[in-house]
C-alpha positions as CSV (number, residue, x, y, z in Angstrom):
1,M,-22.2,-14.1,21.0
2,V,-20.4,-15.4,23.9
3,G,-17.5,-16.2,22.1
4,R,-17.1,-12.3,20.7
5,M,-17.2,-10.7,24.2
6,P,-13.3,-11.0,25.2
7,A,-12.1,-9.9,21.8
8,R,-14.8,-6.6,22.5
9,S,-13.1,-6.1,26.1
10,A,-9.9,-6.1,24.3
11,W,-10.9,-3.7,21.6
12,F,-12.3,-1.4,24.5
13,R,-8.5,-1.4,26.3
14,I,-7.0,-1.0,22.8
15,G,-9.2,2.2,22.4
16,G,-8.9,3.4,26.1
17,R,-4.6,3.5,25.3
18,L,-5.4,4.7,21.9
19,G,-7.4,7.5,23.3
20,V,-5.3,8.5,26.3
21,G,-1.7,8.3,24.1
22,V,-2.9,10.5,21.2
23,L,-4.0,13.0,23.8
24,V,-0.5,13.3,24.6
25,C,1.6,12.1,22.0
26,T,2.8,15.3,20.4
27,L,4.8,14.4,17.8
28,A,3.5,12.7,14.7
29,Y,3.2,12.4,10.7
30,G,-0.4,13.6,9.1
31,G,0.3,10.2,6.8
32,L,-1.8,8.1,8.1
33,R,-0.1,5.0,6.8
34,A,-1.5,5.1,3.1
35,E,0.6,3.2,1.8
36,L,-0.9,0.2,1.0
37,L,-3.5,1.8,-0.1
38,S,-2.3,4.5,-1.9
39,E,-1.1,1.4,-4.3
40,Y,-4.8,1.0,-5.4
41,F,-6.2,4.5,-5.9
42,P,-5.0,7.0,-8.6
43,N,-4.3,11.0,-7.4
44,G,-7.3,13.0,-7.1
45,V,-9.0,11.1,-4.2
46,P,-8.4,13.2,-1.2
47,G,-6.6,10.5,1.8
48,Y,-5.9,8.6,-0.5
49,G,-3.2,8.3,-4.1
50,T,-0.7,11.1,-2.6
51,A,2.0,10.0,-5.1
52,P,5.3,11.7,-3.4
53,G,7.3,14.1,-6.1
54,V,6.9,14.5,-10.0
55,T,8.8,12.2,-12.1
56,V,9.1,12.5,-15.4
57,A,6.1,9.4,-16.0
58,S,3.6,11.4,-14.0
59,R,4.0,14.8,-15.1
60,Q,1.7,16.6,-16.9
61,R,1.1,16.2,-20.6
62,P,-1.6,18.1,-21.9
63,K,-1.2,16.5,-25.4
64,F,-0.9,13.7,-24.0
65,D,-3.3,13.1,-21.1
66,P,-6.6,12.7,-21.8
67,A,-8.6,16.0,-21.1
68,G,-11.8,14.7,-18.7
69,V,-15.5,15.1,-19.3
70,R,-16.8,18.1,-17.4
71,A,-20.3,17.1,-15.6
72,G,-20.9,20.7,-14.0
73,G,-18.3,21.2,-11.0
74,F,-17.0,17.7,-11.7
75,F,-14.8,16.2,-14.4
76,L,-14.6,12.3,-14.8
77,R,-12.4,10.3,-15.9
78,P,-13.1,7.0,-17.5
79,Q,-10.5,4.6,-18.8
80,V,-10.1,1.4,-19.5
81,E,-7.0,-1.4,-20.0
82,E,-6.8,-4.5,-21.8
83,G,-3.1,-6.7,-21.5
84,L,-2.1,-10.1,-23.1
85,G,1.3,-12.1,-21.3
86,Y,2.6,-14.7,-19.9
87,D,3.4,-15.7,-16.4
88,S,6.5,-18.1,-16.4
89,N,5.0,-19.5,-13.2
90,V,2.0,-18.8,-11.8
91,F,2.3,-20.6,-7.8
92,G,5.5,-19.2,-6.9
93,S,6.8,-23.0,-6.6
94,G,10.4,-24.8,-8.1
95,P,11.2,-25.3,-11.4
96,R,8.6,-27.4,-12.6
97,S,6.0,-25.1,-11.8
98,P,3.9,-24.3,-14.5
99,G,3.6,-21.0,-16.6
100,S,0.4,-19.3,-17.9
101,W,-0.4,-16.8,-20.8
102,L,-2.8,-14.5,-19.3
103,A,-5.5,-11.6,-20.6
104,G,-6.0,-8.3,-18.0
105,T,-9.0,-6.1,-18.1
106,R,-9.0,-2.9,-15.6
107,P,-12.1,-0.5,-16.0
108,S,-12.2,2.5,-13.7
109,L,-13.9,6.2,-13.4
110,L,-12.1,8.8,-11.1
111,V,-14.4,12.1,-10.5
112,A,-12.7,14.9,-9.0
113,S,-14.2,18.4,-8.5
114,D,-13.0,21.5,-10.0
115,W,-13.7,23.9,-7.4
116,S,-12.1,27.0,-5.9
117,R,-12.4,26.0,-2.7
118,N,-13.2,22.5,-0.4
119,S,-12.8,19.7,-2.9
120,I,-14.7,15.8,-3.9
121,G,-12.9,13.1,-5.3
122,A,-14.2,9.2,-5.8
123,Y,-12.3,6.4,-7.9
124,V,-14.1,2.9,-8.5
125,G,-12.4,0.3,-10.8
126,A,-12.4,-3.5,-11.1
127,S,-9.2,-6.0,-12.3
128,D,-9.4,-8.6,-13.7
129,L,-7.8,-11.8,-14.4
130,R,-7.6,-14.4,-16.2
131,Y,-4.9,-17.0,-17.0
132,L,-5.9,-19.0,-19.6
133,D,-3.7,-22.1,-18.7
134,Q,-4.4,-22.7,-15.3
135,P,-7.8,-20.8,-14.6
136,R,-8.5,-21.5,-11.1
137,Q,-5.6,-18.9,-10.6
138,S,-8.0,-16.2,-12.6
139,F,-9.6,-13.8,-10.2
140,T,-11.3,-10.3,-10.2
141,D,-10.2,-7.7,-7.6
142,W,-12.5,-4.1,-7.3
143,T,-12.3,-1.2,-5.4
144,A,-13.7,1.9,-4.9
145,S,-13.2,5.7,-2.3
146,L,-15.0,8.5,-1.5
147,G,-12.7,11.2,-0.5
148,G,-13.1,15.7,0.1
149,T,-11.6,18.3,2.2
150,M,-13.0,21.4,3.8
151,S,-11.4,24.8,4.1
152,V,-12.3,25.5,8.0
153,G,-11.1,29.2,8.3
154,R,-6.9,28.6,7.4
155,D,-7.4,25.1,8.6
156,L,-7.8,21.9,6.7
157,L,-10.3,19.2,7.7
158,T,-10.1,15.9,5.1
159,V,-12.2,13.0,5.6
160,A,-12.1,9.8,2.9
161,A,-14.1,6.1,3.1
162,A,-12.6,3.1,1.0
163,H,-13.5,-0.3,-0.1
164,L,-11.4,-2.8,-1.2
165,Q,-12.3,-6.3,-2.3
166,L,-8.4,-8.4,-3.2
167,H,-6.7,-11.6,-3.6
168,Q,-3.4,-12.8,-1.7
169,A,-1.7,-14.8,-4.6
170,R,0.7,-17.4,-3.4
171,T,3.6,-15.2,-5.2
172,D,3.0,-12.7,-2.1
173,L,6.1,-12.3,0.3
174,D,4.5,-13.7,3.6
175,A,1.7,-15.6,1.5
176,L,0.4,-18.7,2.3
177,P,0.9,-21.9,0.1
178,S,-3.2,-21.9,-1.1
179,D,-4.3,-23.7,-3.9
180,T,-5.7,-20.8,-5.1
181,P,-5.6,-16.7,-4.5
182,I,-7.3,-16.0,-1.1
183,A,-9.7,-13.5,-1.0
184,Y,-10.2,-11.1,1.2
185,R,-11.6,-7.1,1.7
186,V,-10.9,-4.3,3.5
187,N,-12.7,-1.3,4.9
188,D,-11.0,1.8,5.9
189,V,-12.4,5.3,7.2
190,R,-10.4,8.0,7.4
191,A,-10.0,12.1,9.1
192,S,-7.0,14.6,9.5
193,Y,-7.3,18.0,10.4
194,L,-4.6,20.6,9.8
195,V,-3.6,23.4,11.7
196,P,-1.4,25.9,10.6
197,W,0.9,28.2,12.7
198,G,3.0,30.7,10.7
199,R,5.9,28.2,9.6
200,F,4.2,25.9,12.2
201,S,1.7,22.9,11.3
202,V,-0.1,20.4,13.1
203,T,-1.9,17.6,11.8
204,P,-4.3,15.4,14.3
205,S,-5.8,12.4,12.3
206,L,-7.9,8.8,13.3
207,A,-8.1,5.8,10.7
208,F,-10.3,2.8,11.3
209,T,-9.3,-0.3,9.3
210,T,-10.9,-3.9,9.1
211,Y,-9.2,-6.9,7.5
212,D,-11.5,-9.9,6.2
213,Y,-10.9,-13.3,4.9
214,A,-12.4,-15.8,3.2
215,A,-11.8,-19.7,3.7
216,T,-9.1,-21.6,1.4
217,T,-7.6,-25.1,0.7
218,I,-3.7,-25.5,0.8
219,F,-2.8,-28.9,-0.3
220,G,-6.3,-30.4,-1.2
221,V,-7.1,-29.9,2.8
222,P,-10.1,-27.0,3.5
223,T,-8.5,-24.1,5.6
224,S,-10.1,-21.6,7.6
225,Q,-8.4,-17.9,7.2
226,A,-10.5,-16.5,10.1
227,Y,-7.8,-15.8,12.2
228,R,-6.4,-13.2,10.2
229,D,-9.5,-11.7,10.5
230,R,-8.7,-7.6,12.7
231,D,-9.5,-4.7,12.9
232,V,-6.7,-1.7,13.2
233,L,-7.2,1.4,14.7
234,Q,-4.5,4.4,14.3
235,G,-4.0,7.8,16.4
236,A,-1.9,10.6,14.9
237,V,-0.8,14.0,15.4
238,T,2.0,15.6,12.7
239,T,3.6,18.5,13.4
240,R,5.7,20.2,11.6
241,Y,8.0,23.0,10.9
242,Q,9.1,24.9,8.2
243,V,13.1,26.1,8.2
244,S,12.7,27.1,4.9
245,P,10.5,27.5,1.4
246,Q,12.0,24.4,0.2
247,H,12.5,22.9,3.7
248,D,10.3,20.9,6.5
249,L,11.4,19.5,9.9
250,L,9.0,16.6,10.0
251,M,8.5,15.2,13.9
252,V,6.4,11.7,13.6
253,G,4.3,9.8,16.2
254,R,2.1,7.1,16.0
255,L,-0.2,5.3,17.9
256,L,-1.5,1.6,16.6
257,G,-4.3,-0.9,17.9
258,V,-4.8,-4.5,16.6
259,N,-7.7,-6.3,17.9
260,Y,-8.5,-9.8,15.9
261,T,-11.8,-10.4,16.0
262,A,-11.8,-14.6,15.8
263,P,-8.4,-15.7,17.1
264,Q,-8.1,-19.2,17.0
265,P,-9.5,-22.1,19.5
266,G,-6.2,-23.3,22.2
267,Q,-4.1,-20.3,20.7
268,P,-3.1,-17.2,21.7
269,T,-4.2,-14.2,20.7
270,R,-2.7,-12.2,18.7
271,N,-4.0,-8.7,20.1
272,S,-1.2,-5.9,20.3
273,T,-0.7,-1.9,20.7
274,G,2.5,-0.6,18.8
275,T,4.0,2.8,19.3
276,E,6.1,4.6,16.4
277,V,8.5,7.6,16.5
278,L,10.3,9.4,14.2
279,L,11.9,12.3,12.8
280,G,13.2,13.4,9.1
281,M,12.9,16.4,6.9
282,A,10.5,17.0,3.4
283,N,11.3,19.0,0.3
284,E,8.5,18.7,-1.7
285,A,8.3,21.5,-4.0
286,N,11.5,22.1,-4.7
287,A,12.2,21.0,-9.0
288,V,15.4,18.7,-9.1
289,W,15.4,16.8,-5.7
290,Q,11.7,16.1,-3.8
291,Y,12.3,13.8,-0.4
292,R,10.8,13.0,2.5
293,V,13.1,10.6,5.0
294,L,11.6,10.1,8.4
295,V,13.4,7.4,10.6
296,G,12.7,6.6,13.9
297,W,11.8,3.5,16.6
298,V,9.1,1.2,16.8
299,M,7.9,-1.0,19.9
300,R,4.8,-3.7,19.5
301,A,3.9,-5.3,22.6
302,F,1.8,-8.2,21.8
303,A,-1.5,-9.1,24.6
304,A,-0.2,-13.1,24.7
305,S,2.5,-13.4,27.3
306,Q,3.8,-15.8,24.6
307,Y,4.9,-13.2,22.2
308,S,7.5,-11.0,23.3
309,T,7.4,-7.5,23.5
310,H,9.2,-6.3,20.2
311,Q,11.0,-3.2,19.0
312,A,13.4,-1.4,16.4
313,P,14.3,1.2,14.2
314,I,11.7,1.9,11.5
315,A,12.1,4.1,8.4
316,E,9.9,5.6,5.4
317,A,11.9,7.5,2.5
318,A,10.9,8.8,-0.6
319,V,13.3,10.5,-2.8
320,T,13.2,11.9,-6.0
321,W,16.2,13.1,-8.6
322,N,15.5,15.3,-11.7
323,P,18.2,15.3,-12.8
324,S,17.3,16.6,-16.5
325,G,14.3,17.1,-18.0
326,V,13.9,14.1,-19.5
327,T,15.2,11.6,-16.8
328,T,14.2,10.5,-13.2
329,L,15.3,8.4,-10.5
330,T,13.0,7.9,-7.7
331,A,14.2,5.6,-4.7
332,T,11.8,4.2,-1.7
333,L,12.7,2.8,1.7
334,T,10.5,1.1,4.3
335,R,10.9,-0.6,7.4
336,S,8.3,-1.2,9.6
337,I,6.7,-4.5,11.6
338,E,3.6,-6.2,9.6
339,D,1.0,-8.8,11.2
340,A,2.0,-12.2,9.9
341,A,-0.7,-14.4,7.8
342,Q,1.1,-17.9,9.5
343,E,-0.4,-19.3,12.1
344,G,0.8,-19.1,15.7
345,I,3.0,-15.9,14.6
346,A,1.6,-12.5,15.2
347,A,4.9,-10.3,12.7
348,Y,7.2,-9.8,11.3
349,T,9.8,-7.4,10.4
350,H,10.0,-6.2,6.8
351,T,12.3,-4.2,5.1
352,G,11.9,-3.2,1.7
353,G,13.7,-0.7,-1.0
354,R,13.3,0.1,-4.8
355,L,14.8,2.3,-7.1
356,V,13.0,3.4,-10.5
357,V,14.1,5.5,-13.6
358,D,11.9,7.2,-15.5
359,H,13.6,8.1,-18.9
360,E,11.8,10.0,-21.8
361,A,13.6,9.0,-24.9
362,R,10.8,11.0,-27.1
363,R,7.8,13.3,-26.3
364,N,5.2,10.5,-27.1
365,L,7.8,7.9,-25.6
366,L,8.8,6.4,-22.3
367,L,11.1,4.4,-21.1
368,Q,11.8,2.5,-17.4
369,A,14.3,0.5,-15.2
370,S,13.5,-1.2,-11.9
371,A,15.2,-3.0,-8.8
372,G,13.8,-3.7,-5.9
373,L,14.5,-5.6,-2.6
374,Q,12.6,-7.3,0.2
375,Y,13.4,-8.8,3.3
376,A,11.4,-10.5,6.4
377,D,12.0,-11.5,9.5
378,Y,9.7,-13.6,11.8
379,L,9.1,-12.1,15.5
380,Q,8.8,-15.7,15.9
381,G,9.9,-19.4,14.6
382,G,13.1,-17.9,13.5
383,G,12.0,-17.9,9.9
384,H,12.7,-15.8,7.4
385,A,11.7,-15.0,3.5
386,S,13.7,-12.4,1.3
387,G,13.2,-11.5,-2.6
388,F,14.7,-9.5,-5.2
389,S,13.1,-8.4,-8.7
390,L,14.0,-6.3,-11.6
391,G,11.9,-4.8,-14.1
392,A,11.9,-2.9,-17.8
393,G,8.9,-1.6,-19.7
394,A,7.7,1.0,-22.5
395,T,5.1,3.4,-23.3
396,W,4.9,4.5,-26.3
397,L,1.5,7.8,-25.6
398,V,-0.3,7.0,-29.3
399,N,-2.6,10.3,-28.8
400,R,-4.6,12.1,-26.2
401,H,-7.2,8.6,-25.9
402,M,-4.8,5.9,-26.4
403,R,-1.3,4.8,-25.2
404,V,0.7,1.5,-25.8
405,S,2.8,-0.1,-22.8
406,A,5.3,-3.6,-23.1
407,T,6.9,-4.9,-19.9
408,Y,8.7,-7.2,-18.5
409,D,8.9,-7.9,-14.2
410,F,11.8,-10.8,-13.2
411,T,11.4,-11.8,-9.4
412,D,13.7,-14.1,-7.1
413,Q,11.6,-15.1,-4.1
414,R,13.4,-17.4,-1.1
415,G,11.9,-18.8,1.4
416,T,12.6,-19.9,5.4
417,S,13.5,-23.1,6.1
418,S,12.3,-23.4,9.2
419,P,9.7,-26.1,10.4
420,T,7.3,-23.9,12.0
421,L,6.4,-21.4,8.8
422,Q,4.4,-22.8,5.6
423,T,5.7,-20.6,3.2
424,T,5.5,-21.3,-0.7
425,G,9.3,-21.6,-0.7
426,N,12.0,-20.7,-3.3
427,Y,11.3,-19.7,-7.0
428,V,12.2,-17.8,-10.0
429,R,9.5,-16.2,-12.0
430,S,8.9,-13.7,-15.0
431,V,6.3,-11.7,-16.0
432,G,5.5,-9.8,-19.2
433,L,2.6,-8.1,-20.6
434,I,1.1,-5.6,-23.2
435,T,-1.2,-3.1,-22.6
436,L,-3.3,-0.8,-24.2
437,R,-5.2,1.8,-22.1
438,F,-8.0,4.4,-23.5
439,G,-9.2,6.8,-21.9
440,M,-11.0,9.8,-22.0
């Protein structure tokens, strides 16, 4: 208990700064930085799973979409996916790294209310991945979330919570060269309150997220990952002004506090506070062009004098273009400061972009091609990591309850040569997968 007291004191100082900052801040974006968690949840749960734009792949198809099961004022949408494929480079290392056949199972259940006012949504899903030739690399993830909205006059209150049990593979950017995927769990609670005034609206919001990592082995040596455990508190206030029925001006600000709960003995703390300010525009109603583009500046100040304050330009952009009724192009770009997995390094600047083309070859045959780039520049140690990816896929909508998809993804990732970083290094990887999905 004595060893925990400094962490609590630091947390109270961070909370005090955030409390004052939220009251002073008048420019913010109400997304609550849900980008990471939204990847794990489908649309339907308030607070999570909000995908920008409507694409050829995501739009509704009454003849091929599962109708769901009605239960009173709710719709239940169960589904299960079974996949079989091959991974050419399981460990993400040199040319002699082994490949493996893999089998995946993903059951899930989405529950959403069908009310004229207010809403509740819940989701639970699991993802079991078995490497048939490398069984130690197999793992099971599961996620659950619950969210709801309540109208208060013209205002709207949104409250949500989520729990995720995940694994970090050594093929991820900034991942450690662990012998097996590293297990970790995420707990998240968030709330926002939308206040509209004609063309003008304000949305204060707050989110609290915890990250806890299990121990692993690196080259056979037991290695604790507790130094990565952290609590993240984020406050924001959103202002939005409607220039026209299809164009909004956004003014964005966020305040962030990161408190590491189990710092390494003899190492400087990685606790930090951050401020982000962004400006941009959004068009989320037009059928041809839909976009949300934000650019701004971030400042991250670290509690330890060994880590200097870092400032950098940041961006969050998503643009969807529907040149015709059968083709959609979606481009996304993000630039931010992220907490690092490496020991002795506080954070890194991450830049990532992706372009996806969806095409409806036939009403029940969807094609997709994608390309992506990402780059990590570490704030300490002078190292970096980069990678690019290419992907292609086809989905056959057999009927309302069944669809079959085939995908191929290629990744080329280059690690840093800095001796202060412990990364997986350079590798090339290909993953092919055939998936059969059943839904009701």
